[in-house]
C-alpha positions as CSV (number, residue, x, y, z in Angstrom):
1,X,33.5,92.9,-45.4
2,X,35.6,95.9,-44.5
3,X,39.2,96.5,-45.4
4,X,42.1,98.8,-44.4
5,X,44.0,101.4,-46.3
6,X,47.1,103.4,-45.5
7,X,47.8,106.8,-47.2
8,X,51.3,108.0,-47.9
9,X,51.2,111.7,-49.1
10,X,53.5,114.5,-48.3
11,X,51.2,117.3,-49.5
12,X,49.0,118.2,-46.5
13,X,46.3,119.9,-48.7
14,X,46.0,116.7,-50.8
15,X,45.9,114.5,-47.8
16,X,43.2,116.6,-46.1
17,X,41.1,116.5,-49.3
18,X,41.4,112.8,-49.5
19,X,40.3,112.3,-45.9
20,X,37.3,114.6,-46.4
21,X,36.1,113.9,-50.0
22,X,36.5,110.2,-50.3
23,X,33.5,108.2,-48.8
24,X,35.7,105.7,-47.0
25,X,32.9,104.1,-45.0
26,X,30.7,103.6,-48.2
27,X,33.7,101.9,-49.8
28,X,34.0,99.6,-46.8
29,X,37.4,101.1,-46.1
30,X,39.0,102.2,-42.9
31,X,42.1,104.4,-42.9
32,X,44.6,102.8,-40.5
33,X,47.2,105.5,-40.7
34,X,48.9,108.2,-42.8
35,X,52.5,109.2,-43.4
36,X,54.1,112.1,-45.1
37,X,57.4,110.5,-46.2
38,X,58.6,107.2,-47.6
39,X,60.5,106.1,-44.5
40,X,57.6,106.5,-42.1
41,X,55.3,105.1,-44.8
42,X,57.4,101.9,-45.0
43,X,57.2,101.6,-41.2
44,X,53.4,102.2,-41.3
45,X,52.8,99.5,-43.9
46,X,55.0,96.9,-42.2
47,X,53.2,97.6,-38.9
48,X,49.6,97.7,-40.0
49,X,49.7,95.4,-43.1
50,X,46.9,97.3,-44.8
51,X,44.9,95.7,-47.6
52,X,45.5,98.8,-49.8
53,X,48.2,101.4,-50.0
54,X,47.5,104.8,-51.6
55,X,50.7,106.7,-52.2
56,X,52.3,109.4,-54.1
57,X,55.5,108.6,-56.1
58,X,57.6,111.7,-55.1
59,X,58.1,111.5,-51.3
60,X,60.8,112.7,-48.9
61,X,63.2,110.0,-47.7
62,X,62.5,107.5,-50.5
63,X,60.0,107.5,-53.3
64,X,56.8,105.6,-53.3
65,X,57.9,102.8,-55.6
66,X,61.1,102.2,-53.6
67,X,58.9,102.1,-50.5
68,X,56.6,99.5,-52.0
69,X,59.5,97.4,-53.2
70,X,60.6,97.0,-49.5
71,X,57.1,96.1,-48.2
72,X,55.0,94.5,-50.9
73,X,51.3,94.7,-50.6
74,X,48.5,93.1,-52.6
75,X,47.0,96.3,-53.8
76,X,48.5,99.8,-54.2
77,X,47.3,102.9,-55.9
78,X,49.9,105.3,-57.2
79,X,49.0,109.0,-57.4
80,X,51.6,110.9,-59.4
81,X,52.2,113.9,-61.6
82,X,54.8,111.9,-63.5
83,X,53.9,110.9,-67.1
84,X,57.4,109.4,-67.7
85,X,56.9,105.7,-68.9
86,X,59.9,104.6,-66.8
87,X,57.9,105.3,-63.6
88,X,54.8,103.5,-64.9
89,X,57.0,100.5,-65.9
90,X,58.5,100.3,-62.4
91,X,55.0,100.4,-61.0
92,X,53.8,97.6,-63.2
93,X,56.8,95.4,-62.3
94,X,55.9,95.9,-58.6
95,X,52.3,94.8,-59.4
96,X,50.9,98.2,-59.1
97,X,48.3,98.3,-61.9
98,X,46.4,101.3,-60.5
99,X,48.4,104.3,-61.6
100,X,46.5,107.6,-61.5
101,X,47.8,110.9,-62.7
102,X,47.6,114.0,-60.4
103,X,45.4,115.9,-60.1
104,X,43.2,112.9,-59.7
105,X,39.4,113.2,-60.2
106,X,37.6,112.0,-57.1
107,X,35.2,109.9,-59.1
108,X,38.1,108.1,-60.8
109,X,39.8,107.3,-57.5
110,X,36.5,106.2,-55.9
111,X,35.9,103.9,-58.9
112,X,39.4,102.5,-58.6
113,X,39.0,101.8,-54.9
114,X,35.6,100.2,-55.5
115,X,37.1,97.9,-58.0
116,X,39.9,96.9,-55.6
117,X,37.5,96.2,-52.7
118,X,35.4,94.0,-55.1
119,X,38.6,92.0,-56.0
120,X,39.4,91.8,-52.3
121,X,36.0,90.3,-51.6
122,X,36.7,87.7,-54.2
123,X,40.2,87.0,-52.9
124,X,38.9,86.6,-49.4
125,X,36.6,83.8,-50.4
126,X,39.1,81.2,-49.0
127,X,38.8,77.6,-50.2
128,X,36.0,75.8,-48.6
129,X,36.5,74.2,-45.2
130,X,35.9,70.9,-47.0
131,X,39.2,71.4,-48.7
132,X,41.1,71.5,-45.3
133,X,42.5,68.0,-44.8
134,X,42.9,66.0,-41.6
135,X,46.4,67.5,-41.4
136,X,44.9,71.0,-41.4
137,X,46.4,71.7,-44.8
138,X,44.4,73.2,-47.7
139,X,43.9,70.8,-50.5
140,X,45.3,72.3,-53.7
141,X,45.7,70.9,-57.2
142,X,49.3,70.2,-58.1
143,X,48.6,69.1,-61.7
144,X,45.8,70.3,-64.0
145,X,44.9,69.6,-67.6
146,X,46.6,72.7,-68.8
147,X,50.3,73.1,-69.6
148,X,50.4,76.9,-69.0
149,X,48.8,76.6,-65.5
150,X,51.1,73.7,-64.6
151,X,54.0,75.9,-65.4
152,X,52.6,78.6,-63.1
153,X,52.0,76.1,-60.3
154,X,55.5,74.7,-60.7
155,X,56.8,78.3,-60.4
156,X,54.8,78.9,-57.2
157,X,56.1,75.6,-55.7
158,X,59.7,76.5,-56.4
159,X,59.5,80.2,-55.6
160,X,56.8,80.5,-52.9
161,X,59.4,81.7,-50.3
162,X,60.4,84.7,-52.5
163,X,58.5,87.9,-53.3
164,X,56.6,86.8,-56.4
165,X,53.4,87.9,-58.0
166,X,51.4,87.5,-61.1
167,X,53.8,89.7,-63.1
168,X,56.8,87.4,-62.5
169,X,54.9,84.3,-63.5
170,X,53.5,86.0,-66.6
171,X,57.1,86.7,-67.6
172,X,58.1,83.1,-66.9
173,X,55.2,81.7,-68.9
174,X,55.5,84.3,-71.6
175,X,51.8,85.4,-71.4
176,X,49.9,88.4,-70.4
177,X,48.9,89.0,-66.7
178,X,45.2,89.3,-67.7
179,X,45.2,86.0,-69.7
180,X,47.1,84.1,-67.0
181,X,44.8,85.4,-64.3
182,X,41.6,84.5,-66.1
183,X,43.0,81.1,-67.2
184,X,44.2,80.3,-63.7
185,X,40.8,80.8,-62.2
186,X,39.1,78.8,-64.9
187,X,41.4,75.8,-64.6
188,X,41.9,75.6,-60.8
189,X,38.6,77.1,-59.5
190,X,40.4,79.8,-57.4
191,X,42.4,82.8,-58.4
192,X,46.2,83.2,-58.4
193,X,46.5,85.0,-55.1
194,X,44.3,82.6,-53.3
195,X,46.4,79.7,-54.6
196,X,49.7,81.4,-53.7
197,X,48.5,82.3,-50.2
198,X,47.1,78.8,-49.6
199,X,50.3,77.1,-50.7
200,X,52.3,79.4,-48.4
201,X,50.0,78.7,-45.5
202,X,50.5,74.9,-46.1
203,X,54.2,75.4,-45.9
204,X,53.8,77.6,-42.8
205,X,51.9,74.8,-41.1
206,X,54.7,72.4,-41.7
207,X,57.2,74.8,-40.1
208,X,55.0,75.6,-37.2
209,X,54.5,71.9,-36.5
210,X,58.0,70.6,-37.1
211,X,60.4,73.4,-36.2
212,X,61.1,75.9,-33.4
213,X,61.0,78.9,-35.8
214,X,59.2,81.9,-34.4
215,X,56.4,83.5,-36.3
216,X,58.6,86.1,-37.9
217,X,61.0,83.4,-39.1
218,X,58.1,81.3,-40.5
219,X,56.7,84.4,-42.3
220,X,60.1,85.1,-43.9
221,X,60.7,81.5,-44.9
222,X,57.3,81.2,-46.6
223,X,57.4,84.4,-48.6
224,X,55.2,86.7,-46.6
225,X,56.5,90.3,-46.6
226,X,55.8,90.9,-43.0
227,X,54.8,88.9,-39.8
228,X,51.6,91.0,-39.5
229,X,50.5,90.2,-43.0
230,X,51.3,86.5,-42.5
231,X,49.3,86.5,-39.3
232,X,46.3,88.1,-41.0
233,X,46.4,85.6,-43.9
234,X,46.9,82.6,-41.7
235,X,44.0,83.5,-39.5
236,X,41.8,84.0,-42.6
237,X,42.5,80.4,-43.7
238,X,42.9,78.5,-40.4
239,X,40.7,80.7,-38.1
240,X,43.6,80.9,-35.6
241,X,46.7,83.0,-35.4
242,X,50.0,81.1,-36.1
243,X,50.9,81.3,-32.3
244,X,47.4,80.0,-31.4
245,X,47.8,77.2,-33.9
246,X,51.2,76.1,-32.6
247,X,49.8,76.1,-29.0
248,X,46.9,74.0,-30.1
249,X,49.1,71.5,-31.9
250,X,51.5,71.3,-28.9
251,X,48.5,70.7,-26.6
252,X,47.2,67.9,-28.8
253,X,50.7,66.3,-29.0
254,X,51.1,66.5,-25.2
255,X,47.8,64.7,-24.7
256,X,48.8,62.1,-27.2
257,X,52.1,61.6,-25.4
258,X,50.4,61.3,-22.0
259,X,48.0,58.7,-23.3
260,X,50.8,56.6,-24.8
261,X,52.7,56.6,-21.4
262,X,49.6,55.5,-19.5
């Protein structure tokens, strides 16, 4: 499976080196766009919804961390000359666990990107079609034989419409991200991000079927950072875009109404 990456870097020499020296195709990555400042970088991310963002911290307009806080992504790699812990702490709070110091060794960056694509492969193993119920929803456990994971699930159910991640839940449950991530998979059979996205998709299905909200409104009300990212995840689970799904449901309802009249 191939994935997309956006690069936000204001130093042209560094950007040119990245484009030339990193074996993007071998990593199953396609560069969907580049930007040289935080403002245009934010616009690029919101438009393209890349799987990975590779960005510097110090950028014109707004820094890389501020940019990421406005358009959360599943995976981001920070390249920075900063060694100040405050920057690293902000990165961790945003869920950016890949924090590399400049000048970055090519092999180190390649290894980091390879690790991320492997995780993406795992995350993209959506729940089996057998778990999709007659109502088109994904069947998810709401109670499991583990108190810590039940707390995590409760947090997701209460806060799914907000910008949440593993870090927030680890703080809520007072455990480390690594331990929570490992335990979540062991207990539920899927990883945290798969569960969160599936739960959000179930809520999106309810809104698409029972309200007149447009796709952007549904995305906002179910916690997806952008409509494009929502559409990508929805199609991954349901094999239709949100608009196609709504049209199909409307068609089925119309047929049912016509039959009842006759």
